[in-house]
C-alpha positions in Angstrom: 120.5 111.2 186.3 118.4 114.3 185.7 121.4 116.1 184.3 122.1 113.2 181.9 118.4 113.3 180.7 118.5 117.1 180.4 121.8 116.9 178.5 120.4 114.3 176.1 117.3 116.3 175.6 119.3 119.4 174.8 121.5 117.5 172.4 118.5 116.0 170.6 116.9 119.4 170.4 120.0 121.1 169.1 120.4 118.3 166.5 116.8 118.8 165.4 117.3 122.6 165.1 120.4 122.1 163.0 118.6 119.7 160.7 115.8 122.1 160.4 118.1 125.0 159.6 120.0 122.9 157.1 116.8 121.9 155.3 115.6 125.5 155.3 118.8 126.6 153.7 118.6 123.8 151.1 115.0 124.7 150.3 116.0 128.2 149.5 119.1 127.3 147.5 118.4 125.8 144.1 122.0 124.8 143.6 122.0 122.9 146.9 118.8 121.2 145.9 120.3 120.0 142.6 123.5 118.9 144.4 121.4 116.9 146.8 119.6 115.3 143.8 122.9 113.6 143.1 122.8 114.2 139.3 126.1 116.2 139.3 124.8 118.7 136.8 125.1 121.7 139.1 122.6 123.8 137.2 120.6 126.6 138.6 117.4 128.1 137.2 118.0 131.0 134.8 116.3 134.4 135.2 115.2 134.7 131.6 118.1 137.1 130.8 118.8 137.5 127.1 122.3 138.1 125.5 122.5 138.9 121.8 125.9 138.9 120.2 126.7 141.3 117.4 128.2 139.7 114.3 131.6 141.1 115.1 131.5 139.8 118.7 130.6 136.2 117.9 133.1 133.4 118.4 134.0 130.8 115.8 131.3 128.3 114.6 130.4 125.8 117.3 131.7 122.3 117.1 129.8 119.4 118.6 128.3 116.0 117.7 125.2 114.5 119.4 122.9 111.5 119.0 119.2 112.0 118.7 117.0 109.6 120.8 116.2 107.8 117.5 119.9 107.0 117.0 120.6 109.6 114.3 123.8 111.6 114.7 123.7 115.3 114.4 127.0 117.2 113.8 127.6 120.9 113.9 129.3 120.6 110.5 125.8 119.9 109.1 124.2 123.1 110.5 125.8 126.1 108.7 123.6 127.6 106.0 120.5 128.0 108.2 119.6 129.2 111.6 119.6 126.6 114.4 117.9 126.8 117.8 119.2 124.6 120.6 117.1 124.2 123.7 118.6 122.5 126.8 115.9 120.8 128.8 114.8 117.8 130.9 111.4 116.4 131.7 111.1 117.3 135.4 112.2 121.0 134.7 109.1 123.1 135.4 110.1 126.1 133.1 110.9 123.5 130.4 107.2 122.4 130.5 106.0 126.0 130.4 108.1 126.9 127.3 107.5 123.7 125.4 104.3 124.7 123.5 106.0 128.0 122.5 109.1 126.2 121.2 106.8 123.9 119.2 104.9 126.8 117.7 108.1 128.6 116.8 109.4 125.4 115.2 106.3 125.2 113.1 106.6 128.9 112.1 110.2 129.0 111.2 111.0 125.6 109.8 109.6 126.6 106.4 112.1 129.5 106.5 115.1 127.2 107.0 115.5 127.2 110.7 116.2 124.0 112.6 115.2 123.2 116.1 116.9 120.6 118.4 116.4 119.8 122.0 119.4 118.8 124.1 118.2 116.6 126.9 120.7 116.6 129.8 119.2 114.1 132.1 116.5 111.8 130.9 116.4 108.2 129.5 114.7 107.8 126.2 111.3 106.7 127.6 111.0 109.8 129.8 112.1 112.2 127.1 109.7 110.6 124.6 106.8 110.8 127.0 107.5 114.5 127.5 107.6 115.0 123.7 104.3 113.2 123.3 102.6 115.1 126.1 103.6 118.5 124.6 103.3 117.5 121.0 106.9 118.3 120.2 107.8 117.3 116.6 111.4 118.6 116.6 114.1 116.0 117.7 116.2 116.0 120.8 119.7 114.8 121.5 120.4 112.5 124.4 123.1 114.3 126.4 123.1 112.6 129.8 126.9 112.3 129.5 127.2 116.1 129.0 129.1 115.8 125.7 127.1 118.4 123.8 126.9 120.7 126.8 130.6 120.6 127.4 131.4 121.3 123.7 129.2 124.3 123.7 130.5 125.7 127.0 133.7 126.6 125.1 131.6 129.2 123.1 129.0 130.4 125.6 128.1 128.6 128.8 124.5 127.4 129.0 124.7 127.7 132.8 121.0 127.1 133.5 118.2 124.8 132.5 116.4 125.7 130.4 118.8 127.6 128.2 118.1 128.4 124.5 120.9 129.2 122.0 120.3 130.6 118.6 123.1 129.8 116.1 123.5 132.1 113.0 123.8 130.8 109.4 127.6 130.3 110.0 127.0 128.2 113.0 128.0 130.8 115.6 126.1 131.6 118.7 124.1 134.8 118.0 121.9 134.8 121.1 121.4 133.1 124.5 118.4 133.0 126.8 119.1 131.8 130.3 115.9 130.3 131.8 112.4 130.4 130.5 112.4 131.6 126.9 109.8 134.3 126.2 108.1 133.4 122.9 108.1 137.0 121.5 111.8 137.5 122.5 112.9 134.2 120.9 110.9 134.9 117.8 112.7 138.3 117.4 116.1 136.6 117.9 115.3 134.0 115.3 113.9 136.5 112.9 117.0 138.7 113.3 119.4 135.7 112.7 117.4 134.7 109.6 117.6 138.2 108.1 121.4 138.2 108.2 123.4 137.4 105.1 
């Protein structure tokens, strides 16, 4: 009897340790956390790394179509001629909250110079996205991309790979720069300025 009780205690203890070890691994692994969230997006947080593509190294103009939360359709065919900034985000993303005021400030600064800003929301329903936009005073529109259509289309050119990710498209609609993770305001400003200065 005592052996049975001891065996049960050991099994229970080993099960508890295994669960603890698993939860500890999951807590340190952002990809595992997002997989456990059940959203199937498989994103990890970016490190803020910046990639700028020289004009000769850029791929062909991007092709995508998205629907803004107000129902308006945005197509890549409408973009060439000006610089476009695409920011991939969702409301519960902590770095997205941090960079939102800077994105709004840059939107206000560069819109008069012909730049367009669009958010690409990969997760939220309209009410959640709109609440975020109100809270942070965002006046540029966002596309609803819960089905991943815009994301998938852009992956052909340069994988976003993290949330947030910010892409700068040149006047021909090609990806000229990518920031993985939190966008530094000064860095993004320089990338937009550079793209606007191109012929």
